[in-house]
N, C-alpha and C positions, 0 to 999 in steps of 0.2 A: 504494500500500500504506500502511495506517495502522498505527501502533503506539501503545502506552501506555507512557509514561515515568514511573517513580516518582520523586518529588521528595524529596530527603534533607533532614535537619536541618542546622543551621548548621555543624556539624563534619563533615558528609558521612559520618557513621558509622552512621546508622540512618534508616529510613523513618518512624519514629515521631515525630510532631510534637505538641508540647504544646498549641498553638493555631495558628490560621491567620487571617491578615488579608489580604484581597484588595481591590485597587482597579482601576478601569478608566476610561478616558476616555469610554467609552460604557456605558450601563446594562447591568448583569449580571442575567440572568434565572435563577431557581432552579427546578429541578424535582426530584422524587424518584421513584425507580423502583418502590419497594415490592417490590423483588425478593425480599426475605426475609419477606414477609408478604402478605396479601391486598391487591390493588391498591385496592380500595374503602377499606380502612382507611387506606392511605397518603394518599389524597385527602382523607378526612375529617379526619385528624389534622393535615395541613398547614394546613387551614383558610385556603386562599387563598395560601399561601406561594409556590406555583408561579407566581403572577401578579405577585409582588413584583419590582420592578426597582430597582436601586440602584447607585451608583458606588462604594460601600464596603460590604464584607461581612466580618463576623467570625464565626469558628467556634470553639467550645470544647467539649470532651467533658463529658458529664454522666453520672450513674450508670446511665442506661438509654438513652442515645442521644447526641445532640449539640444544642447551643444555637446558633441562627443569629441574629445581630444585624445589622440594617441601620440606616440612618439614621432609619428611621421606626418600626421594630417589632422585637420579639424573639420568637422562636418556638422551643420545645423540640420536637425531632424524635426519636421513638423509634427503636430499632434496626430494627423491622420495616418502617420506611419508608426505610431506607438501602440503597444509597448515594445521596448527593445529587449532582446535576449542576449545574454553573454554566457558563452560556454567555454570550458577548458578541460583538459584531460586530468588535471589535478586541482586541488583546492584553490579557491580564489580568496585573497586577503582584502579586507576593506580597510585601507590605510586611513580613511577619513573618520574612523570610529575607534574608540577605546572601550575595552570591557574589563571589569574587575572579575577576578576568579578564573580567568582564562588567559590567553595570550593578550599582549597589549593591544594588538590589532586583530580582531577576530577573523577566523577563516571559515568558509562555508564550502560545501560541495560545488563543483564547477558547473552550476546550472542556476543562473540568476536572471531576474526580470526587473527592468527599470521602467517606471511609469512617471507621468507628471500629474501632480495633484495641485491645482491652483498655481501658486508661485513656488511650490516645493516639488521635490522628487520623492518617489516611493521605491524602496528596494525590497525584494522578497527572494527567498531561496527555496528551490524545490529539492526535496530529498525523500529517501525512504523513511517510513515512520521509525524504524529501528535506528537509523542514523540520527534522527532528531532525539530519540531517547538517550543515545550515547552522550549527546551534548547536554541534555537536561540533567541526567544523573551525575555527570562530571561537574556540573555547576551547582546542583542542589544538595548533594549528600556526599560526605566523605567516603571514599572508596574503602577506607579502613573499617567502616561499620560492618556489623555482622551480616552474613549472607542473607538471612531472613529479613532484616531491615532493608537491605538493598532490593530484595524482591518486592517488598511493600512499595518502595518508591517507584520501581519500574512499573508496577501495576497501576499505581495512582497516576503517574505521568502519562502512560499510554491511554488511560481512560480519559484524562483531562484533554489530551490532544483531540480526541473524538467528540468531546462535549465540553468546550470551554464555557466559563460563566457568561462572558460577553461575546456574542457572535461577531466574527470578523468578515462576514460575507460581504459587507459593503466595502471592505478593504481588499477584496479579492484574494484573501488568504484564509487558511484554516485557523492559525494561531499566530500570536506575536511572540517575541523573544523576551519580553519584559516581565519581571516578577511583580511589577506594580499593576499589571493587568492579567497576565496569564501565568506562565511559569518561566523561570530563568533559563535562557539558552545562550551561553556565551560563545557559541561557535564550536568548531571541531578542530581544536589545535592539538597537534602532536599525537602521541600514542594513547589510546584509550586503555585505562587500567583493566587487566583481565578479569578482575572481580566484578566490574561493571558489566563487561561483556557477558559474564556468566549469569548475572541477574537478568539481563535482557533476554538471553537465550533460554534461560530456565523458566521464564514466564511467557514464552513466545506466544503472541496472539491473545493473551489473556487480558480481560478487562473486568472491572467491577460493574455489576448490573443491579438494577432495582426494577422489578416488574419487567424484566427482559430488555431493559434499555440501559445504555451506559450512564452512570451517575455523574453528578457534578463532584468530581474527586478533589475537593479542596484539601490543601495541606499547608502546614507552616512549621517553623523550626522547633519551638518548645511551648508547651501549654502551661507550664508552671503548676502542674499538679491536677488540672481539671480542664477538659475542653469545653467549648461554648456552643450554644445553639446558633444555627445559621442566622435566624431572624434578628438576633441581638447584635449582629456585627455588620450585616450587609443590607444594601438596598435592593429593590427589585431592578434587575438590569434593563428592563424594558420601560417601566413606568417611573422609576426613581422612588417609588413608594418605600417609606421606612416606618415601621418594620414591614418586611415583605411577608408573604405566606411562608409558614414553616416548611422545612424539608425534612421528612421523617428520619431519614438516615443521617442527617447532619444535626444530631442532638448531642448536648453536652454529656461527656463521659468522665467518670472519675479515673484518675491514674493510680489510685491506691486505696488502701483500707483506712488510712489516717488514724493509726493507733493513738489513743489518748485525746482525740479531738472532742471538745465539749461544745464548741460553737456550731452554728448552722452552716452547712456547706453553702458557699456563695456569699457569705457575709464578710464584712471587714475583718472580723475576728478570725475567720477561716484563713484569709490571706495572711494575717499576722502569724498564725500557727504554722503555715507552710514556710513563711519567710524565716521563722525561728528554726524550723527543722533543717533548712538549708544551712544556716549558720552553724548548727550542731552537726552537720553532715550526716543526718539520720536517713540513710538511703533505704531504710525499711518503710518509710512513709509512702513513697510513690515511685513509679518506674522511671520518671524523667528527672528526679532530683539530682542525679549525678552530674547533669549538664551545667557548665559554667553560665549558661543563659537562663538558668532556672530563677534566679533572684538577682535584683540589681537596685540601685538607688541613685538619685540625682539630688544634689544639694544646690539650692538657689537662694540667693539673698534678695532682699527687697529691691535693691538697686538694679540687679540683673533683670528681675521681673518687670520693673517699671520702665526699664530702657527698651524692652522689646515686645512685651505681650500685647500692648495696645496696637502696635503695628501688625502683629501676627493676626489678631482677631479682626482687624480691619480688612486684611487680605482674605481671610476665610469668609467674611461676610460679603465680600465683593465677588468671590468666585462662584460661578453658577452651580458647581457641583457640591460645594460645601455651605453655601448661603442658607439653605433651608434648615440647617442644623445649628445655626448661631442666632440666638434670640436675645436682643438687647432689652434693657429695662424699658418699660412702656413709656415712662414719663420723660426721662432725660435722653435716652438712646446714646449716652456717652459712657466711655470706659474710664472710670475714675481711679483713685488710688486703691490698691488691692487690700482688702481686709482678710480674705481667706478663701479656702476652697472646700467644697462639700460635695461628695458623691451622693446624689439623691435617688439614683436607680441603678441597680446592678443586675447582671445576668446570672445564670445558674452557676457559673464558674467564679463569680465575683467581678467580672469585667464591668467597668464603668460604662453605662449606657447614657446617663444624664449627669452632667457636672454643673454645679452652681459656683459661679465666681462672684463673691461678695465684694463690691467696690463702693467707694464713697459716693458714687453717682447712681447707685442701684445695682441690683443683681442681674448678672448675665447667665443665660442657660446655654450650654453647649452639649449637643447630643451626638451619639454615634462614636464607636470606639476609635476609628481612624482619625476623625476630626478632633477628638479629645487628645489623641497622641500628638497631632500636629500643633495643637495649641501651645505646647511647651517648647516649641522650637526656640533655641537660644544660642546664638553663636558664641557668646561669652563663656557659656558653660559647655560648649562643643556638643550641643544637642540638636540634631536635625529633626527628630521627633522621638517620643518615648518608645521604648522597646515593645511595650504592650499597653493595654488600658486596664489591666488587672492591678489596680493601684490603690494605695492608701497614703494619707498625709500625716506628717508630724510638723506642727506649725507653731510659731511664736509670734507675738504681736508686741508693738511698742506701747508707750503710755498714751498715745492718741488712738489706740485700737486698730492701727494699721499693721499689716503683715510686715514682719522684720526678717523672717527666714522661714523656709519650708524645705523639708526633705520629702521628695516623692519616692516612695518605695514601690517596687512592682515585681510581678512574677511573670516569667515567660518571655518569649520573643516571637512577635507576629500576632495574627488575629485569633489564633487558637481554635479554629473550626476545622473539623475533619481529622485527617491523619496528622499525627505529630511525629516528626522525624526522630527526635531524641527519645520520645516515648516508645516508638517502634524499636529503637535500639535497646532500650531497657527491657522490653518484653522479650526480644530476641535473646538477650543475654540470660534471661530467666528460663529459656528453653522453648518458648512458643514458636510455632511455625507461622509463615507469613499469612496464610489464610485465616488463622486464628486471630492474628493481630488486625488484619483488615476487618474481620467481623466485629471486633471490639470497637474500632473507630467509626465504622459505617454500619450500625446495627440494621438488621433486616435485609442486607444485601447478599449477593452471591457473586461468584466468579464464573465467567463464561469465555469461550474462545470465539473470536471473530475472524 
């Protein structure tokens, strides 16, 4: 099975690219389909471009198409000749992009497509599904993980490729390469670890199904002791509604038996119990506690918060995707001096769903876990966003009743819905097989071969 993978920009936030530079150790051949115009016109306009071979190619948008530059020539290609296809016998490197977790400049199989979208370009790579999985597993999970955990990741990644949360049909691809949207694919650089190859081969063709259809196989790094319900973290991808309809197999699951716990699961006290268990390194509490990502904290002074948070909340309120989840005080609609923070609604895992920010100009309400995480972006504290929204606060105030210092403590890394990579590793080390682990994280599902 072959799929098209959309290649994102440097920030992994968009498929729109300002320009594209390709290199390859073998010559790259260019062809144009003329899919949007007469085939004859395409051939005439290219004026031999389809026969050009080069080890370096550059592409830039023009007012009516795109410009292709090789080491020997430059040709303007009109819209009615697009898309352009670039093929090579070996992998093609995108010199105009950088990727973390892989090679500095990502490489893809030698079968690329370049289109124009408004004032930008779009780049996509065609490959076998298993090629794609090699890149995803190499990017998403350490090859040193237990074989059964790697099998879980292979199964989840294959299933997600067939049923991503957000359809990319309008982009003319099956999935994109960004972990902000789909799952991380940093290219196919170098030799693939044989343990990853074994996981892909050992689960060949297998997907996770619910009522005979591939599921939405969400996963993240670490749940911090308990996974979360889908509807508490995500919006409906079609309508934007929050909360969306629940998905039965994406329901919160405990990662342990929590010996000695006296508090209600999902409460602030529950989070403090797990945080203390991590400090004591009590690995009997839950399967994912061994991870360094299990617990964390961020210390912020009033000066740091006052310097940045009002700019951050203004940006969130102005962004169409996050604006519905930022509610200012009805009277002032201003962000005053911060008095403190209070989580007023939590999910089954303890994830913050609604956060009140008390200010001198009135109370602000911020909803949804990812928006709450972004709220605490602070360059002075080197925080791009909180690792998760399973948080609690320790705060102090000055004599005027204003916040002087806050410690944000949290559990886990990521949204915490579905498969947890470190939890899968923990269960695998306990002797569970991958189908048992999958059944735990996606209750009511089964595996099938496609």
